[in-house]
TORMI-206282 format. One record per residue (C-alpha): residue number from 0; residue in three letters; x, y, z. Coordinates in nm, 4 decimals. Example, Ala and Ser with C-alpha at 12.3 -4.5 7.8 and 13.67 -1.06 7.14 Angstrom:
# residues 2
{pt 0,ALA,{1.2300,-0.4500,0.7800}}
{pt 1,SER,{1.3670,-0.1060,0.7140}}
***
This chain:
# residues 374
{pt 0,MET,{-3.9558,0.5885,-1.6854}}
{pt 1,ALA,{-4.1293,0.9046,-1.7953}}
{pt 2,GLY,{-4.3274,1.0503,-1.5068}}
{pt 3,LYS,{-4.1647,0.8255,-1.2449}}
{pt 4,ASP,{-4.0154,0.9951,-0.9407}}
{pt 5,PHE,{-3.6756,0.8374,-0.8716}}
{pt 6,TYR,{-3.6958,0.9213,-0.5010}}
{pt 7,GLU,{-4.0399,0.7627,-0.4809}}
{pt 8,VAL,{-3.9183,0.4499,-0.6637}}
{pt 9,LEU,{-3.6478,0.3917,-0.4013}}
{pt 10,GLY,{-3.8554,0.5219,-0.1118}}
{pt 11,VAL,{-3.6027,0.7851,0.0010}}
{pt 12,PRO,{-3.6549,1.1551,0.0725}}
{pt 13,LEU,{-3.5196,1.4409,-0.1393}}
{pt 14,GLY,{-3.1576,1.5060,-0.0363}}
{pt 15,ALA,{-3.0996,1.1503,0.0883}}
{pt 16,ALA,{-2.7349,1.0635,0.1566}}
{pt 17,PRO,{-2.5537,0.8193,-0.0760}}
{pt 18,GLU,{-2.5419,0.5484,0.1900}}
{pt 19,GLU,{-2.9179,0.5766,0.2406}}
{pt 20,ILE,{-2.9720,0.5513,-0.1374}}
{pt 21,LYS,{-2.7536,0.2388,-0.1547}}
{pt 22,LYS,{-2.9459,0.0699,0.1255}}
{pt 23,ALA,{-3.2809,0.1557,-0.0323}}
{pt 24,TYR,{-3.1728,0.0261,-0.3718}}
{pt 25,ARG,{-3.0449,-0.2975,-0.2201}}
{pt 26,ARG,{-3.3806,-0.3587,-0.0505}}
{pt 27,ALA,{-3.5748,-0.2936,-0.3703}}
{pt 28,ALA,{-3.3406,-0.4906,-0.5948}}
{pt 29,LEU,{-3.3376,-0.7969,-0.3704}}
{pt 30,LYS,{-3.7152,-0.7851,-0.3392}}
{pt 31,HIS,{-3.7856,-0.7596,-0.7137}}
{pt 32,HIS,{-3.4890,-0.9498,-0.8611}}
{pt 33,PRO,{-3.6058,-1.1883,-1.1385}}
{pt 34,ASP,{-3.4336,-1.4842,-0.9764}}
{pt 35,ARG,{-3.6631,-1.4386,-0.6774}}
{pt 36,ASN,{-3.9662,-1.3760,-0.8970}}
{pt 37,PRO,{-3.9379,-1.6118,-1.1972}}
{pt 38,GLY,{-4.1848,-1.5259,-1.4738}}
{pt 39,ASN,{-4.3136,-1.2173,-1.2909}}
{pt 40,LYS,{-4.3047,-0.9337,-1.5484}}
{pt 41,GLU,{-4.4119,-0.6738,-1.2939}}
{pt 42,ALA,{-4.1169,-0.7642,-1.0707}}
{pt 43,GLU,{-3.8821,-0.7332,-1.3710}}
{pt 44,GLU,{-4.0129,-0.3824,-1.4390}}
{pt 45,ARG,{-3.9800,-0.2828,-1.0726}}
{pt 46,PHE,{-3.6223,-0.4119,-1.0758}}
{pt 47,LYS,{-3.5417,-0.2062,-1.3873}}
{pt 48,GLU,{-3.7013,0.1031,-1.2333}}
{pt 49,ALA,{-3.4990,0.0657,-0.9133}}
{pt 50,ALA,{-3.1764,0.0142,-1.1119}}
{pt 51,GLU,{-3.2360,0.3269,-1.3233}}
{pt 52,ALA,{-3.3303,0.5369,-1.0204}}
{pt 53,TYR,{-3.0200,0.4234,-0.8388}}
{pt 54,SER,{-2.7906,0.4924,-1.1365}}
{pt 55,VAL,{-2.9119,0.8541,-1.1372}}
{pt 56,LEU,{-2.9321,0.9332,-0.7674}}
{pt 57,ILE,{-2.5932,0.7804,-0.6824}}
{pt 58,ASP,{-2.4171,0.9943,-0.9469}}
{pt 59,PRO,{-2.3631,1.3483,-0.8037}}
{pt 60,ASP,{-2.3746,1.5207,-1.1465}}
{pt 61,LYS,{-2.6842,1.3384,-1.2707}}
{pt 62,LYS,{-2.8535,1.3834,-0.9343}}
{pt 63,ALA,{-2.7915,1.7607,-0.9430}}
{pt 64,VAL,{-2.9473,1.7881,-1.2904}}
{pt 65,TYR,{-3.2403,1.5636,-1.1946}}
{pt 66,ASP,{-3.3111,1.7584,-0.8720}}
{pt 67,GLN,{-3.3312,2.0840,-1.0690}}
{pt 68,TYR,{-3.4796,1.9858,-1.4043}}
{pt 69,GLY,{-3.6175,1.6320,-1.3645}}
{pt 70,SER,{-3.5950,1.3597,-1.6306}}
{pt 71,ASP,{-3.6226,1.6130,-1.9139}}
{pt 72,GLY,{-3.3053,1.7795,-1.7942}}
{pt 73,LEU,{-3.1218,1.4460,-1.8010}}
{pt 74,ARG,{-3.2401,1.3723,-2.1550}}
{pt 75,SER,{-3.1278,1.7155,-2.2728}}
{pt 76,GLN,{-2.7761,1.6205,-2.1609}}
{pt 77,GLY,{-2.7765,1.2922,-2.3514}}
{pt 78,TYR,{-2.8898,1.0572,-2.0757}}
{pt 79,SER,{-3.0869,0.7785,-2.2376}}
{pt 80,GLY,{-3.1569,0.5436,-1.9496}}
{pt 81,PHE,{-2.9896,0.3002,-1.7155}}
{pt 82,ASP,{-2.6074,0.2816,-1.7303}}
{pt 83,SER,{-2.4837,-0.0553,-1.6014}}
{pt 84,SER,{-2.1281,0.0760,-1.5472}}
{pt 85,VAL,{-2.2478,0.2292,-1.2211}}
{pt 86,PHE,{-2.2160,-0.1164,-1.0627}}
{pt 87,GLU,{-1.8500,-0.1755,-1.1428}}
{pt 88,ASP,{-1.7497,-0.0546,-0.7957}}
{pt 89,PHE,{-2.0583,-0.1814,-0.6136}}
{pt 90,GLU,{-2.0863,-0.5545,-0.6838}}
{pt 91,ASP,{-2.1508,-0.6384,-0.3215}}
{pt 92,ILE,{-2.5077,-0.5055,-0.3515}}
{pt 93,LEU,{-2.6287,-0.8048,-0.5488}}
{pt 94,GLY,{-2.3430,-0.9822,-0.7210}}
{pt 95,ASN,{-2.2312,-1.1860,-0.4223}}
{pt 96,PHE,{-2.5862,-1.2587,-0.3211}}
{pt 97,PHE,{-2.6843,-1.4168,-0.6514}}
{pt 98,GLY,{-2.3434,-1.5657,-0.7348}}
{pt 99,PHE,{-2.2375,-1.3548,-1.0339}}
{pt 100,SER,{-2.0828,-1.0126,-1.0876}}
{pt 101,PHE,{-2.2542,-0.7151,-1.2485}}
{pt 102,GLY,{-1.9777,-0.7167,-1.5059}}
{pt 103,ASP,{-2.1053,-1.0586,-1.6139}}
{pt 104,LEU,{-2.4684,-0.9654,-1.5614}}
{pt 105,PHE,{-2.4721,-0.6654,-1.7930}}
{pt 106,GLY,{-2.1951,-0.7755,-2.0265}}
{pt 107,THR,{-1.9512,-0.5016,-1.9163}}
{pt 108,ALA,{-1.6816,-0.7638,-1.8605}}
{pt 109,GLU,{-1.6617,-0.8029,-2.2397}}
{pt 110,ARG,{-1.4217,-0.5067,-2.2438}}
{pt 111,ASN,{-1.1542,-0.7266,-2.0839}}
{pt 112,ARG,{-1.2884,-1.0641,-2.1888}}
{pt 113,ARG,{-0.9606,-1.2252,-2.2890}}
{pt 114,ARG,{-0.7226,-1.3499,-2.0278}}
{pt 115,GLN,{-0.4243,-1.1162,-2.0120}}
{pt 116,PRO,{-0.0613,-1.2323,-1.9789}}
{pt 117,GLU,{0.0570,-1.2353,-1.6188}}
{pt 118,ARG,{0.3770,-1.1174,-1.4550}}
{pt 119,GLY,{0.6017,-1.3815,-1.3083}}
{pt 120,ARG,{0.5287,-1.5332,-0.9704}}
{pt 121,ASP,{0.7093,-1.4072,-0.6631}}
{pt 122,LEU,{0.9399,-1.6480,-0.4837}}
{pt 123,ALA,{1.0402,-1.6680,-0.1177}}
{pt 124,LEU,{1.3193,-1.8497,0.0603}}
{pt 125,GLU,{1.4744,-1.8545,0.4057}}
{pt 126,MET,{1.8417,-1.7802,0.4620}}
{pt 127,GLU,{2.0274,-1.8546,0.7850}}
{pt 128,ILE,{2.2955,-1.6049,0.8825}}
{pt 129,SER,{2.5071,-1.5429,1.1916}}
{pt 130,LEU,{2.4491,-1.2551,1.4305}}
{pt 131,GLU,{2.7761,-1.0975,1.3132}}
{pt 132,GLU,{2.6545,-1.1079,0.9516}}
{pt 133,ALA,{2.3233,-0.9561,1.0529}}
{pt 134,ALA,{2.5018,-0.6757,1.2396}}
{pt 135,LEU,{2.7599,-0.5906,0.9746}}
{pt 136,GLY,{2.5915,-0.6996,0.6507}}
{pt 137,VAL,{2.7129,-0.9716,0.4165}}
{pt 138,GLU,{2.6959,-1.0907,0.0574}}
{pt 139,LYS,{2.5724,-1.4477,0.0178}}
{pt 140,GLU,{2.5419,-1.6785,-0.2786}}
{pt 141,ILE,{2.2153,-1.8675,-0.2983}}
{pt 142,LYS,{2.0907,-2.1433,-0.5271}}
{pt 143,LEU,{1.7287,-2.1770,-0.6308}}
{pt 144,THR,{1.5083,-2.3441,-0.8875}}
{pt 145,ARG,{1.2624,-2.1219,-1.0723}}
{pt 146,HIS,{1.0524,-2.1177,-1.3893}}
{pt 147,GLU,{1.2146,-1.9583,-1.6918}}
{pt 148,LYS,{1.0799,-1.9016,-2.0409}}
{pt 149,CYS,{1.1183,-2.2107,-2.2528}}
{pt 150,SER,{1.4132,-2.1527,-2.4849}}
{pt 151,SER,{1.2602,-2.3780,-2.7504}}
{pt 152,CYS,{0.9323,-2.1849,-2.7954}}
{pt 153,ASN,{1.0390,-1.8579,-2.6253}}
{pt 154,GLY,{0.7407,-1.8820,-2.3952}}
{pt 155,SER,{0.4817,-1.9038,-2.6736}}
{pt 156,LYS,{0.3825,-2.2611,-2.5699}}
{pt 157,LEU,{0.3696,-2.3555,-2.9400}}
{pt 158,ARG,{0.5648,-2.6176,-3.1253}}
{pt 159,PRO,{0.8083,-2.4254,-3.3509}}
{pt 160,GLY,{0.6398,-2.3480,-3.6844}}
{pt 161,SER,{0.2830,-2.3906,-3.5537}}
{pt 162,ARG,{0.0136,-2.1348,-3.4694}}
{pt 163,LYS,{-0.2666,-2.0943,-3.2213}}
{pt 164,SER,{-0.6229,-2.1579,-3.3330}}
{pt 165,VAL,{-0.9359,-1.9587,-3.2534}}
{pt 166,CYS,{-1.1281,-2.1281,-2.9730}}
{pt 167,PRO,{-1.4318,-2.2987,-3.1320}}
{pt 168,ALA,{-1.6337,-2.2749,-2.8094}}
{pt 169,CYS,{-1.6249,-1.8947,-2.7665}}
{pt 170,GLN,{-1.5197,-1.7928,-3.1182}}
{pt 171,GLY,{-1.2171,-1.6100,-2.9814}}
{pt 172,ARG,{-1.4053,-1.3906,-2.7320}}
{pt 173,GLY,{-1.2814,-1.5714,-2.4212}}
{pt 174,GLN,{-1.6374,-1.5532,-2.2842}}
{pt 175,ILE,{-1.9511,-1.7635,-2.3263}}
{pt 176,ARG,{-2.2671,-1.5503,-2.3355}}
{pt 177,TYR,{-2.6204,-1.6733,-2.2670}}
{pt 178,GLN,{-2.9614,-1.5338,-2.1767}}
{pt 179,GLN,{-3.1337,-1.5542,-1.8385}}
{pt 180,GLY,{-3.4612,-1.3706,-1.8342}}
{pt 181,PHE,{-3.4009,-1.0200,-1.9683}}
{pt 182,PHE,{-3.0314,-1.0376,-1.8717}}
{pt 183,THR,{-2.7404,-1.1365,-2.0910}}
{pt 184,LEU,{-2.4885,-1.3262,-1.8787}}
{pt 185,SER,{-2.1296,-1.4122,-1.9623}}
{pt 186,ARG,{-1.8841,-1.6582,-1.8171}}
{pt 187,THR,{-1.5168,-1.7236,-1.8833}}
{pt 188,CYS,{-1.4827,-1.9894,-2.1498}}
{pt 189,SER,{-1.3754,-2.3134,-1.9844}}
{pt 190,HIS,{-1.2376,-2.4542,-2.3093}}
{pt 191,CYS,{-0.9678,-2.1867,-2.3581}}
{pt 192,ARG,{-0.9790,-2.0436,-2.0016}}
{pt 193,GLY,{-1.0505,-1.6954,-2.1311}}
{pt 194,ALA,{-0.7615,-1.6800,-2.3790}}
{pt 195,GLY,{-0.9838,-1.6946,-2.6890}}
{pt 196,GLU,{-0.7284,-1.9259,-2.8496}}
{pt 197,ILE,{-0.6238,-2.2886,-2.8165}}
{pt 198,ILE,{-0.2953,-2.4633,-2.8823}}
{pt 199,ALA,{-0.3323,-2.7637,-3.1073}}
{pt 200,SER,{0.0422,-2.8352,-3.1307}}
{pt 201,PRO,{0.2075,-2.7640,-2.7950}}
{pt 202,CYS,{0.5827,-2.7285,-2.7552}}
{pt 203,GLY,{0.7415,-3.0622,-2.6781}}
{pt 204,GLU,{1.0129,-2.9121,-2.4581}}
{pt 205,CYS,{0.7819,-2.7407,-2.2057}}
{pt 206,GLN,{0.4668,-2.9483,-2.2753}}
{pt 207,GLY,{0.2784,-2.6359,-2.3798}}
{pt 208,THR,{0.3319,-2.4450,-2.0549}}
{pt 209,GLY,{0.5807,-2.1951,-2.1979}}
{pt 210,MET,{0.8014,-2.2433,-1.8917}}
{pt 211,ILE,{1.0702,-2.4846,-1.7794}}
{pt 212,LYS,{1.2370,-2.5234,-1.4395}}
{pt 213,GLU,{1.6005,-2.4183,-1.4215}}
{pt 214,LYS,{1.8545,-2.4042,-1.1413}}
{pt 215,THR,{2.0389,-2.0773,-1.0933}}
{pt 216,SER,{2.2799,-1.9070,-0.8521}}
{pt 217,LEU,{2.2455,-1.5504,-0.7257}}
{pt 218,LYS,{2.4542,-1.3248,-0.5069}}
{pt 219,ILE,{2.2381,-1.1500,-0.2493}}
{pt 220,LYS,{2.3530,-0.8512,-0.0454}}
{pt 221,ILE,{2.2186,-0.8670,0.3095}}
{pt 222,PRO,{2.2288,-0.5129,0.4540}}
{pt 223,ALA,{2.3505,-0.4442,0.8064}}
{pt 224,GLY,{2.0805,-0.4456,1.0730}}
{pt 225,MET,{1.8649,-0.7323,0.9483}}
{pt 226,ASP,{1.6638,-0.8949,1.2270}}
{pt 227,ASN,{1.5267,-1.2450,1.2642}}
{pt 228,GLY,{1.2310,-1.2873,1.0274}}
{pt 229,THR,{1.3043,-0.9693,0.8301}}
{pt 230,ARG,{1.1934,-0.9961,0.4661}}
{pt 231,LEU,{1.4317,-0.8609,0.2025}}
{pt 232,ARG,{1.2855,-0.7900,-0.1438}}
{pt 233,VAL,{1.5077,-0.8560,-0.4447}}
{pt 234,PRO,{1.3252,-0.7043,-0.7458}}
{pt 235,GLY,{1.3063,-0.9016,-1.0683}}
{pt 236,GLU,{1.4587,-1.2229,-0.9374}}
{pt 237,GLY,{1.1381,-1.4234,-0.9163}}
{pt 238,GLU,{0.9961,-1.6397,-1.1927}}
{pt 239,ALA,{0.9725,-1.5264,-1.5545}}
{pt 240,GLY,{0.6515,-1.3586,-1.6713}}
{pt 241,GLU,{0.4339,-1.4618,-1.9630}}
{pt 242,LYS,{0.5088,-1.3073,-2.3020}}
{pt 243,ASP,{0.6567,-0.9613,-2.2366}}
{pt 244,MET,{0.5381,-0.9305,-1.8785}}
{pt 245,PRO,{0.8038,-0.8595,-1.6108}}
{pt 246,ARG,{0.9555,-1.1154,-1.3788}}
{pt 247,GLY,{0.8299,-1.1596,-1.0249}}
{pt 248,ASP,{1.0327,-1.0642,-0.7190}}
{pt 249,LEU,{1.2366,-1.2736,-0.4798}}
{pt 250,TYR,{1.1830,-1.2376,-0.1051}}
{pt 251,VAL,{1.4611,-1.3516,0.1271}}
{pt 252,ILE,{1.3566,-1.4124,0.4889}}
{pt 253,THR,{1.6471,-1.4044,0.7340}}
{pt 254,ARG,{1.6868,-1.6538,1.0176}}
{pt 255,ILE,{1.9629,-1.5611,1.2625}}
{pt 256,ARG,{2.1592,-1.8282,1.4468}}
{pt 257,LYS,{2.1913,-1.8053,1.8239}}
{pt 258,HIS,{2.5207,-1.6436,1.9291}}
{pt 259,ALA,{2.7491,-1.7967,2.1898}}
{pt 260,PHE,{2.8237,-1.4666,2.3650}}
{pt 261,PHE,{2.5681,-1.2003,2.2701}}
{pt 262,GLU,{2.1913,-1.1837,2.3107}}
{pt 263,ARG,{1.9940,-0.9492,2.0845}}
{pt 264,GLU,{1.6840,-0.7432,2.1676}}
{pt 265,LYS,{1.5865,-0.5380,1.8615}}
{pt 266,ASN,{1.8992,-0.3261,1.8025}}
{pt 267,ASP,{2.0482,-0.3714,2.1502}}
{pt 268,LEU,{2.2997,-0.6381,2.2475}}
{pt 269,SER,{2.3678,-0.7838,2.5902}}
{pt 270,CYS,{2.6387,-1.0084,2.7312}}
{pt 271,GLU,{2.7863,-1.1337,3.0581}}
{pt 272,VAL,{3.1528,-1.0949,3.1534}}
{pt 273,PRO,{3.3301,-1.2513,3.4542}}
{pt 274,LEU,{3.5067,-1.0435,3.7214}}
{pt 275,SER,{3.7427,-1.1714,3.9859}}
{pt 276,PHE,{3.6819,-1.0872,4.3523}}
{pt 277,ALA,{3.9780,-0.8485,4.3488}}
{pt 278,GLN,{3.8569,-0.6720,4.0308}}
{pt 279,ALA,{3.5094,-0.6291,4.1764}}
{pt 280,ALA,{3.6435,-0.5006,4.5105}}
{pt 281,LEU,{3.9178,-0.2721,4.3821}}
{pt 282,GLY,{3.7792,-0.1741,4.0413}}
{pt 283,ALA,{3.9349,-0.2565,3.7057}}
{pt 284,ARG,{3.9518,-0.1797,3.3354}}
{pt 285,ILE,{3.8419,-0.4736,3.1234}}
{pt 286,GLU,{3.8150,-0.5305,2.7491}}
{pt 287,VAL,{3.4717,-0.6175,2.6101}}
{pt 288,PRO,{3.4341,-0.7551,2.2538}}
{pt 289,THR,{3.1954,-0.5875,2.0075}}
{pt 290,PHE,{3.1261,-0.6531,1.6407}}
{pt 291,GLU,{3.3427,-0.3527,1.5518}}
{pt 292,GLY,{3.6437,-0.4235,1.7777}}
{pt 293,ASN,{3.7143,-0.4411,2.1507}}
{pt 294,GLU,{3.6028,-0.1678,2.3898}}
{pt 295,VAL,{3.7522,-0.0820,2.7315}}
{pt 296,LEU,{3.4966,-0.0795,3.0149}}
{pt 297,LYS,{3.5843,0.0865,3.3454}}
{pt 298,ILE,{3.4573,-0.1066,3.6475}}
{pt 299,PRO,{3.4251,0.1050,3.9639}}
{pt 300,PRO,{3.5438,-0.0325,4.3019}}
{pt 301,GLY,{3.2888,-0.2300,4.5012}}
{pt 302,VAL,{3.0780,-0.3408,4.2036}}
{pt 303,GLN,{2.8283,-0.6151,4.2866}}
{pt 304,SER,{2.7689,-0.9284,4.0853}}
{pt 305,GLY,{2.4819,-0.8776,3.8413}}
{pt 306,GLU,{2.5297,-0.5035,3.7872}}
{pt 307,VAL,{2.4813,-0.3891,3.4274}}
{pt 308,PHE,{2.6837,-0.1284,3.2378}}
{pt 309,ARG,{2.5886,0.0342,2.9085}}
{pt 310,LEU,{2.8208,0.0947,2.6158}}
{pt 311,LYS,{2.6266,0.3496,2.4122}}
{pt 312,GLY,{2.6124,0.2987,2.0365}}
{pt 313,LYS,{2.7911,-0.0373,2.0471}}
{pt 314,GLY,{2.4889,-0.2434,1.9505}}
{pt 315,ILE,{2.3457,-0.3043,1.6030}}
{pt 316,ARG,{2.2628,-0.0323,1.3514}}
{pt 317,ASP,{1.9083,0.0044,1.2183}}
{pt 318,VAL,{1.8601,-0.1523,0.8764}}
{pt 319,ASP,{1.7870,0.1992,0.7479}}
{pt 320,GLY,{2.1108,0.3248,0.9055}}
{pt 321,ARG,{1.9535,0.5983,1.1201}}
{pt 322,ARG,{2.0595,0.4872,1.4686}}
{pt 323,LYS,{2.2568,0.2232,1.6556}}
{pt 324,GLY,{2.1549,0.0239,1.9561}}
{pt 325,ASP,{2.3563,-0.0110,2.2772}}
{pt 326,LEU,{2.5576,-0.2918,2.4348}}
{pt 327,TYR,{2.4613,-0.3893,2.7907}}
{pt 328,VAL,{2.7344,-0.5647,2.9882}}
{pt 329,LYS,{2.6367,-0.7641,3.2973}}
{pt 330,VAL,{2.9270,-0.8397,3.5330}}
{pt 331,ILE,{2.9364,-1.1704,3.7171}}
{pt 332,VAL,{3.1771,-1.1914,4.0149}}
{pt 333,THR,{3.3432,-1.5320,4.0161}}
{pt 334,THR,{3.4725,-1.7174,4.3217}}
{pt 335,PRO,{3.8131,-1.8882,4.2932}}
{pt 336,ALA,{3.8027,-2.2622,4.3689}}
{pt 337,ASP,{4.1749,-2.3505,4.3701}}
{pt 338,LEU,{4.3355,-2.1190,4.6275}}
{pt 339,THR,{4.6910,-2.1764,4.7444}}
{pt 340,LYS,{4.7820,-2.1765,5.1142}}
{pt 341,GLU,{4.9214,-1.8251,5.0827}}
{pt 342,GLN,{4.6038,-1.7003,4.9107}}
{pt 343,LYS,{4.3846,-1.8612,5.1777}}
{pt 344,SER,{4.5984,-1.7011,5.4493}}
{pt 345,LEU,{4.5564,-1.3588,5.2896}}
{pt 346,LEU,{4.1790,-1.4028,5.2634}}
{pt 347,LEU,{4.1571,-1.5123,5.6277}}
{pt 348,LYS,{4.3541,-1.2018,5.7232}}
{pt 349,LEU,{4.1117,-0.9889,5.5185}}
{pt 350,ALA,{3.8124,-1.1515,5.6848}}
{pt 351,GLU,{3.9673,-1.0899,6.0281}}
{pt 352,LEU,{4.0297,-0.7231,5.9485}}
{pt 353,ARG,{3.6681,-0.6866,5.8337}}
{pt 354,GLY,{3.5303,-0.8675,6.1350}}
{pt 355,GLU,{3.3822,-1.1452,5.9242}}
{pt 356,THR,{3.3188,-1.4922,6.0727}}
{pt 357,ILE,{3.4737,-1.7891,5.8956}}
{pt 358,ASP,{3.4869,-2.0841,6.1414}}
{pt 359,ASP,{3.1930,-1.9879,6.3676}}
{pt 360,VAL,{2.8256,-1.9693,6.2662}}
{pt 361,ASP,{2.7511,-1.6319,6.1039}}
{pt 362,LYS,{2.4273,-1.4978,6.2556}}
{pt 363,SER,{2.4343,-1.1607,6.0798}}
{pt 364,VAL,{2.1715,-1.2571,5.8199}}
{pt 365,VAL,{1.9264,-1.3793,6.0853}}
{pt 366,LEU,{1.9730,-1.0619,6.2866}}
{pt 367,LYS,{1.9089,-0.8419,5.9818}}
{pt 368,VAL,{1.5884,-1.0254,5.8945}}
{pt 369,ARG,{1.4720,-1.0223,6.2550}}
{pt 370,ASN,{1.5139,-0.6454,6.2677}}
{pt 371,LEU,{1.2763,-0.6123,5.9744}}
{pt 372,PHE,{0.9891,-0.7472,6.1878}}
{pt 373,HIS,{1.0439,-0.5168,6.4832}}
***
């Protein structure tokens, strides 16, 4: 490209921002791409020019040299033309549009052409626990089925005593290369799936997969404070990895059973406790259960049904242990239904002393509401 002005090739001004350079290159590349201009040599040259201009102007160091000394300055520093590696982090410019990656397009994927061994798959399971277990923590034994390395072939997939063969389709490269115009394209070999090798004599125990399913038991510690739907990671208890790759992880998702007495809201607990008429009127000291023992709650005289009291720090601790929630106690005043004659007599006496109507129609509610409209 001797004598070509890179800024002129892309149609951007001197000092253009990287985003502006990217947009300009994309326009030029899509316009002159050989797939859109089959057999057009001029379009191929324009495409090459745009690619080289972009590879220089998008690189801050090369751009600085070019701005000061031009193409001669780049050559003096060893630059010999277009470097396809510039596209390794920018495949969305053209790769997605034309259906292949620049790694395939320019052959840069050959560096990692063979399929690499993979770590084991992660596993997930749900575990149901009680609210008490969630609040205090618990150790549970679980049973699961997971893939383990085949003990017969030790995960090699080979029948004992046999060896892998070089893939005849890709000659061990893991990639099939072919020409399209002036490009050399490569695709993962479908015969060996990128491994570069094939197994002619697979292990009979695992059918050549290298893995077999096994049942196992594990003891899992559930920390205090787990909430419904919380995911607990147990490292290294997933499925076995290929060759020397590490195992996957196990994720335990907690499901908490509904409690007969407590309701939970994040780290707070709430409950309802009954009070007799006498306790509500005169005040009382009642015991309230918590997950860490009973607590005494002082009820003041004259409490009304539905009032809520807070026991600070008697809820559930955060899973990270930094704070505890509170316990909210709602009192419900109960009415006795099986009074004796003596008890009824005492209540009638109380009503008389308070001027309350029992046998006659009580009009006090109507009078109160009427007063609201006057």
